[in-house]
N, C-alpha and C positions, 0 to 999 in steps of 0.2 A: 413515607408520606402518611400524615395523620388523618387526612380526610377520608371518609368512608365512601367508596364509589357506589353510584347507583346505576352504573353501566352494565351491559351484558358483556362479559369477558369472552364469550364464545364467538361473537361477531368481530371480525377483523376489519381494518380500514378498506381493504380490497373488496370485501363482501358488501360493505356499505356503499362503495362506489358503484358496484354492480346493481344494487337495489335502486339507487338514485339515478341510474343511467337513463331511464325512460321518463324521468320527471322534468317538466319544464316550468311548472307553476304558472301556466297561462290561464287567464280567466275563462270559465266555460262559455262556449258559444250558445247564443239564444236560438230558439226554434226558428226565428225569422232569418238569422244569419245562415243557418244550415240550409234553409230553403233557397236562399240567394246563391250559395256556393253550388248547390245542385243545378240550378238554372244556368249558371255560368259554364259548368262542365258540359251540360247538354248543348249549349250554344257552340262550344269549342269542338265537340264530337260530330256535329252535323256536317255532312259532306259538302253542302253548299257554302257554309261559313268557315270552312277550314282555312287557317292562315289569315283570316280577316280580323282586324282589330275591333275591340268592343268599345263603343261610345258609352262610357260608364254612367254619366248622368241620365241619359235616355233609357239605358238598360235597367237602371235601378228604379226609375219611375214605373216601367212596365212590370217589374217584379212586385212593387208595392201594390199596384192595381190588381195584379193576379193573386197576391196573397189575401187581399180583402175579399175576393170572390170565393176563396176556398172554404169548404165546410169544416166543421169541427173534427169529423172523422179523418179527413185528409190532413188536417193540421196535427193530428195525434202522433203521426209517424215522426215528425220533426220535434215534437215535445218529448218523445221518448229519447231521442238523441241528446237533447238538452239535459234531461235527467241523468243520462249515462255520463255525460261530461261533468256534471255537477258532482256526482258520486266519486268520479275519478279524481277531481280536483280536491275534494275533501279528504280522500284517502291519501293523496300525495302530500297534503299539508300535514297530516298526522305522521306520515313517514319522516318527513323533514324534521318535525318537532322531536321525534323520539330517537332519530339516528344522528342528528347534528346538534340539537339542543336538548340533551337528554333529560335534564331536570325541569325543563321549561314547558309548561302546558298552557297556562293562561298568563295574561299580563298582570303579574302580582308584585307587591312590594314587601313581601314577607317570606320567611322560610317555609318549605312545604310541610303540611300536616302529616300525621300518621296515615290517614286515609288516602292522601294524595300520593304518598310513597307506594302504598298498596295498589292504587289505581294505575300508577306509572308502570309498575311491574307487570300487571295484567294486560295493559295496552301493548307493551312491547312484545309479550308472548303472543297475543292475538294477531298483531300486525305481521309478525314473522310467519304465522300460519295462514294469513290472507283473510282473516275475519273482518266483519264490518265493525268500525269503532263504536257506533251507537249500541250495538248488541253487547259489545265488551263492557261498556260503561254500565249498562242496565244490569248485567250479570254480576259485575264487580260490586255494585251497591247492594244487591241482594246477599251476596256472599259475605260482605262486611257486616251486615246486620245480624247474620246467623253465626258469625265467627265467635269462637270461645275467647274469653278475656286473656287467657294464657298466650294464644296465638297473636292476639292484638298487641300484647306487651312487646313482642319482638319489633314491631313497627314503631311503637312508642320509643323504644330504646334507640332505634335508628334515627328517629326524629330528633331526639336529644343530641345525638352525635352530630347531626347535620344542621342544628339550629343556627350556627354561626357561619353557614356557607355564604350568606348574602354579604356579610361584613368582609369575609375573605375575598369575595369576588371583586370588591371595590379596590383593594390594594394589591392585586395580583401583578407580579413582575416576572419577566422571563429570567431563567437561571441557566448558567452553563456548567459544564463538567468541572471546571477548576473551582468555581464558587462552592459547589457541593463538597468537593474534596477538602477545601479549606474549612468549611462548616463542620464536617464530620471529624476532622483531626482535632479541631478546637474542643468539640464535645467530648472526645475520648480523653484529651488532656485534662479537662475539668473533672471527669469521672474518676480518673486515676490520681487527681490532686497534684498534677505536674505543672510545670511552668508553661504558660501559653506561648507557643512559638511565634516568632515575628513573621510578617508577610514575606520578607525576602527569603527566609528559611523555608517557608511553605512553597514558594515558587520553585526553589531548587529541588525540593522533595518531589514536586509534580513532574519536573523534567526527568528525574531518575526513574519514575514509574515505567513499567513495560507497556507496550501498546495494547495488550489484552486487558490489563488493569484499567487503563484509561478508557477503553471501550465500554467497560461496565458503568463507569461514571457518566459517559455520553448517553447510554441507553436510559439510565436513571433520570438524567436531566430532561431527555425527550418526553418521558412519561409524565414528569412533573409539569412541564410546559404545556402538554396536551390538556391535562386536568385544569390548569390555571387558565388556559385559553378558553376552555369550555365555560368555566365560571365567569370569565370576563364577558364572553358573548351573551350569557344570560343577563348579566348586570346591564350591559349596553342595550339589550332589548327592553328591559324594564324601564330604564331611564330615558329611552328614546334618543340614543346617540346616533348621529348621522353615519350610516355605514360607508366604508371605503370601498372603492371599486376593486374587484378581485383581479388577481394576476392570471394571465393566460398560460397555456401549456408551455410555451417556449420560455417565458419568464420564470416559471416554477423550476424548469430544468436548469436555468442559469443560476438561480438561487441555491439549488442543491449542489451544483458544481463549485460555487463560490465557498460554501461551507466546507466542502472537501479540499479546498485550496488547489483545485485542478483547473481553474479558469485564469487565463493570462489576459485576454482581451475579449471584446464583443465578437470580433471577427473569428477568433479561435473558438468561441462558444457556438457560433453559427455553423462552422465546419463540423464540429462535434455533433450538433443537432441533425445536420444533413446525413451524417454517416449512420445515425440510429436506424434500426429496423422498424417496421410498422408496428410490431408487437410492443417494442420498447416505447415507442411514441404514444401508443394507446394508453399506457399507464399514466403518463403526464396529462393526456387529454381527459381521462376520467377524473383525475384530481382537479383539473381546471373546471370541469363540469359541476362537481360537487361544491366548489367554491362559488360558482355562479348561482347555483340553486340557493345556497346559504345567503348570499348577497340579496337575491330577490325577496327571500322571506324577511330578512332584516329591513329591507327598504319598504316592504308592504306595511310592517308594523310601525316603522318610523313615520310613514305618511299618515297612518291612522292617528298617531299622536298629534301631528301637526294640525290635522283637520279639526281636532277637539279645541285647539287654541285659536284657530283662524276666526277673525271677526265675521259675524253673520252678514249676508248680503242685504243691501238696503231695500225696503219695500217701496214699490211704485205708488202712484196716486190711487189706483183702484184697490191695492192692498191696504192702504191707509184707511180707505172707506170701509173695507171689510173688517178691520180691527174694531171700528166703532160699532159695527153690527153684531160683533161676537156676543153670544149669550142670548140673542133674540131667537125666538122659535120660528122654525121653517117647516113646511109640509114634509111628511115622511117620504123617504125614497129620493129626495132631491138634494143635490150638493149645494153648499153655500155659495161657492164660486159662480155657479151658473144661475142660481136663484136671484142673487142680488145684482147681477149685471144690468138688466133692464132698468132697475131703479137708479143705478149710477148714471146710465146713459141719458135718462130723463132730466138730470140736473142741468141747470144753466151754467154759463161761464163762471159767474161769481161763486156758485155752489161748489164747482169743481176746483176753483183756484185755491181754496183752503187746503185740500188734499194734495195739490201740486206743490204748495209751499212746504208742507210736512215732508213730502218725498224728497225735495231739494235739501232740506235740513238733514234728513237721514243719510242721504248720499254723501254729503259733506263730512258728517261724522264717521261714516264708513271709510272714506278715503283717508281721513286722518288716522284712524286706527290701523289701516292697512300699511301706511307709511311707518308707523311704530312697529308693526309686525315685521316689516322688511329689515328693520334695524336689529331684529333678534338673531342670535347665533345659536342654532340648534346643534351644538357640538360641545365637546369637552373644552374647557379653557386651556390655552397654551401654557406649557410649563415655563417656570421662571428662568431667566437667563442669568448666568453668573457674571462677575465683574470682568473677568478676562475676555469673555466673548463680546461683552459690550465695548471693551477697548478695541477689539478686532474690528468691529463694525465701524468705529470712528476712523481707524488708521488705514484700513485696506484701500478705500477709494483714493486717498492721497498717494499711496505707494503704487497703485495701478497707473497713475498719471506719469510717475517717474520711470517705472519698469513695465511698459505695456506688454512686452512679449513674455515676461516671466510667469511661470505657472503659479497657481494659488498656494500650493504646498510650500514653495520657497518664500512667498510673501508672508505666510503664517509663521514660518520660522524666524523671519526678520522681526515680525511683531512680537514674538515670544521673547526674543533678546531685548527688545525695547522695553517690554513690560517689566523685565527683571531689573533693568537700569532705572526705571521710573522712580521718582521720589514717593515717600509715604503719603504726602499730601495729595498728589495727583491720583494715586491708587485709591485713596479714601473716597474720592468723588464717585468712582465707579462702584466702590463697595456700597455706598449709600443708595445708588441707583439699583443695584442688585437686591438690596433689602426691600426697596419699594416694589420691585417686581415680585418678590416673595409674598408681600402683603397683598398685592393685587391678586395673585394666584389663589391665596387662601380664601379671600373674600368671594371671588368668583366660584371657587370650588364648593363653598358652603351653599351658595344659591343654586348651583348646578345639582348638587345632591338632593336638595329639597324639591326642585321643579323638574329636573331633567334637561334644562336649558338655562341660559342666562342672557340678560339683555345688555347691549352696549349703552343704549339711551335709557338709563335707569330712571331718571327724573321724569321722562315723558310718560312713564307708567302711571304716575299720580296726577297727571294733567288731563282734565276732561273738557277744556275750553276749545272751541272751534272758531277759527278766525278766517275762514275761507271767504272768497269774494261772493260766492253764491249765498252764503249765510248773511253776509252784510246787506246784500240786495234785498233779501227777504225781510230783514229787520227794518231797513229803510222804508220798504213798502208798507209794513205794519204800522210804523209811526205816522206815515202819510194818511193811512186809513183812519187812524184815531183822530188826527187833526181835522180831517174832512167831516167825520162823524160829529165832532164838537161844533164845527161851523154850521152844519146842516140841522143839528138838533134844535127844537123850538126853545126860545129863551124863556126864562122864568118871568112871571108877572111881577109888578112892583109890590103887590100885596104879599106875595109869597116870599119875596126877598126881605121885606120888613119883618115878617114873622120869624124867619131864621135869625135875623139880627137880634130880635127881642129875646129869643130863646138863649142865644149866646150870652147876652148881657145879664139875664137873670141867673144863669149858671155861674157866671163870674162873680156876681154879687153874693150868691150863696156860699161860694168858696171863701170870700173875704170875711163874711160873718162868722163862719166856722173857725177861721184862723184867729180872729179877735177873741172869741169865746175861749179858745184853747189857751191863749196868752193870759187872760184874766184868771183862769183856773190855776 
């Protein structure tokens, strides 16, 4: 494998599972929630109220009133608990970053710098020792400034070696033992300037290999797949790909047995699972837990990405009023929201109506943008389908009507025979469709790589018109207002009208005179 690893080879997967065992990635509880939990426990432990159900709404109201009467010294105890939770949550995040997404520290769209590689190394060492990440970062920045240029050169070389990691992460695919064997044998043949063997010959050579030699290729394939999966995870985090739900302990066990070809049916797999000892089950439970933690972390970053793209909530009538008052001076120590409230309340119905209309327009625009947002797919585009699979889609529904009891495998075999017998003209139709699928995939993939998501309703992105009923009502109301204003406004006097007419006539005459002079010249 050509890529230079940034991982710690000392730490095994089992050790990582043990480190991540006590991590849940739950948000830290606030000081008020800690207080409420304590009050609930006190209520449950009282001899009079044992076994009695809590009426939550009433109980929470009592807690809120009790919390407001507490002094700052009494609240300090709960604030300390919140700070402890916060520290634990931050350290848990750092552990997940460095043990599951080893190169990934921030949401970046470029390869890591020399300093970033140095910092990653120091953070991993510090986290293993149980040090605070803030202190590690501060010490690392000091050490980097005082470091000799010769020592820095090693990280610069590593940086050059890892510059293409982001590009590699985009195009990672899983490999198996046979594909690695084929690749290596072809490379050896090219080096020795021999004839490149055919695939059939290579398949026969693979069958003749001993089980120990095959096991070497299997281990090598697993190592490559782990590295590629790591790079893929980093790329998905950066691009904001929607994470897939992780497999549970039982499903991981079934997948492992299926790879070993020791699984005949689901019932057989369940019996095997039941026969396992508690220690053997614990291994799969730990793996499932690490997958769950990784999924939570991915989901957290994915949701952050979506929040950036979400349309802003519409402002209400009072918020519209505040927008106009923005920039005006207010007394020191007062908040604008509270200061301008009495001024807004003093306005009459007509004065408030203007801001209500603005709020309705804002709401209509927001709903329109939200509909467009719902048409967005925050996931990778689906891979293109080939001509044969398109033919299967068309033929299987008809075959199912004729052979209702037949399994899908038999139906696919029938379709495969039909496909071979089909004429070149009928096959060409599906080939054209397959080409269109490829073009669609390429176009969507380009957009996905630029943004991290792509839109189904691409035209709607450039449309800013709002045609909702609420907006129409507002427009109609505005037109009516203008017409009433014209009707009620005082009419111009006869003298004023005659003056305007005289001005127009004189201007027309001057234009004619200029035109005639120009012609004479």
